[in-house]
N, C-alpha and C positions, 0 to 999 in steps of 0.2 A: 814538669810534673804541672798535670791539668789543676786549673783552680777551680772550686768550687762554692758559691755563695748558695748556702740554708737559708731561707727566709723563713720567718718565725722559729728558731731556732731556740725561744726559750719555751715554748707550746709543748703541750704532751706530746703530739708526732714530731713537732722539730727537734726536739733533746734527743730522742731515739735517733733521728736520722744525724745530726750533729755529733754525737757520741761515736757512732758508728764509725763515721768519718774521720774523726782525731784518732780513732785505735788504727785506721789504715796509713800504709806510708806511701801510698798512689798519689795522693790529690794533696792540695792545698787547702785546705777550709775556711771559712771565714763562715761566723753565726750572724744573721742580720737580723734585728731587733727593730721595736721603734727609737729606740734611742741613736742607733748609726746609720738608719737607713738611707740619710741624705749623703753622707761621708760617702758610703757604700756605693750610692748610685753612680757617682762619677768612676767607678772602677770597671777594666774591661774582665769579664770571667769566662770560662770556657763552658761550664755549666752552671744554671740558675735551678735549684729546686725550691719551689713554693710550696711549702708545709703551712701556711698562714690561713689555710681556709676556713672557716667558722663551722663550728660543728653542732650548733646547737638547734634542732628541727624545730621543736616548737617556738622557740625564740622568732625564729625564721618565720614562721607562719603571723605570730602576733607583732613582726616589726618589718616587712617584707622590704620598703624601700633602703633600711640600713642594711639588711643582710644581702641586698642586690650590691650596693655598694662596699661593701665587706668582701663578698664573692665575686661579682662580676668585674665590678669598675677596679679593684685592685689589682685583678690578675692584669688587666687591661694596661695600667699604668707599668707593670712589670715589662711586659712583654714590649710594650712601645717608649717603657723611656729608661731602661736598663740595657746593657750592652753585653751581649753573650753569644755563644755557638749551639748550643744545645739548653732546651727550655725543659724541666722536667715537671710539670703539674701533677700535686698529690691532691687525688679528687675521693669521691666517696660511690659506694655503689648504686647511691640512691640517683644518681645522674642518669642510671637507665631504669631502676624498678622503681624510684615514687616521681615519676614525671607528674603526678596530680596534686602536688606538693609544692609550696614555693623554693621549698629546701633544694627540691631534687630539679626544679626546673632553673632554680640559678645554678646550680652544679655544672648542669648539661650546658646553660648559656657561657660558664667559664670555658668548660672544655672546648665551646665551637670555636673559640677563639685562638685557641692553643693547638688544633690539631692540623698543624702545616709542616713541612720540609722533615725535619730527623725528629721532632720533639717526641717526647713519650709522657703521657696521661695516664697515670694509676690510679684505677678506682680501689679502695679500701673497703672489705668488709668491717664488722661489727671488732671494735679492737677491745685488747684488754691487756693489760701491764700494770707495773709499780706507776703510782702517783695519779690513777685515774680519781677524776673528781666530777664526772657528769658522764651520762649514758645509760642506755639501758638498766645496764649489767649491774651498775651503780644503784638505781632504783632497785633491782631487785634484793642486793646485797643491805640496804637500809631498809626493807621490807617498805618502800614507796609504793604508792600506785601505779600501776606501768598502766598507759594509755595506749593499748594496741592487743589484740586477741593472742591469749596464752597458747598457741596453736603457730603462731609466727615463727618462721623458721631462720634462724641466723647464723651467718657462717663467719663464727666466732675466728680471730687468728690474734697474733700476740702480736704488739706494736714493734718489737725489738725484732722478729722474724721479717716483719715488711721492709725494716729501713736494713738490715742485711742483705735482703732478695732484690730490692732495687738495686742499690748501689751496687751489687755483683752482676746487674743486667742494665747499665747506663747506656750500652750500647744498644739496646732495643728501642723503638718507635712504635708510634701509634697508640692504640687502647689497649690496657692490659687490667684484669680485673685480679684483684690479688686477698685471698680471705681462705677459711681453711674448706678442704677440698670437697667435705659437705656438709651439712647443717644440721643442725640440734635445735629444737623448739624451746622457746623460753620459760614453759611449763617444766621441761625435763631439766632445764638448769634449778629453776627454782626447788623441786621436788629433792634434788640430789645435793643443795646444801640445806634445807629442810626450811626453805623459805618461806614466811606468810604472807603470800602477796597476792593485792586483790589486781587481776587485767580487766580492763575496760576499754573497747574498742576495736574496729578492724584487723580482718588479717593484714599483717606487714612483712610478705615475707621478702629474705634480704639473700638470697644464695646468692654465689658467684657464678660465673660463665668462666673458669678455667680449668683444665684438663689436666696440668702439669701434675707429675706423679711426686712431687717431692711436696708436694703443700702439706702441710699438717691437719691432723682430723682437728674439726670444729670442739669435739667434744673434750680436746683438751685446757679447753678453759676451765672446766670442771677442776681438773687435776694442779689448773693454778689457783683457781678460788680457794681450794683444801689445805693449801701451803700453811 
């Protein structure tokens, strides 16, 4: 039975991957957190899934050195310090569409380290799901000021769908983008949920480049919010 280590298994994305793997009978899965990182580093794994990438864009802007450590250096530590046959990097579409930001450049730099052999890099679009704590969608729901233009398009996608899709496609390699098969503007989301939100900033489109037919509609985020 192939062994898989989920790095960051207690984080928002990591929990979804860890729980999805636990429900499968195909893999022997270990969740890796700060508490057991050193012990797990000594083991051999068939696959490592790195879900420990930071997701705070504005924090990265204000703390570039720390974001570099958390994003690029810690990815390098896994690649060069752990034993595995395949590495799966859970990244962000920002690695392509936000190269004018610290956050996007660091995501791209981390990807460049992983992009060799049979490794898989998955760029996720804007996520939604249970236990959301931060991000543009949370800001809209809480009526906070959103620092991008209201006409920015986002390819929203369920974090649980992403986990299921990736685990079903672990044989793939290279770079894959995963999100809604279309996009919805932030203004549209705010209007549908009748949220009184102030938008201020530049256009920040986060469309994905993926032609798979089985991807969900980005507008499904509204159904999730209205539940």
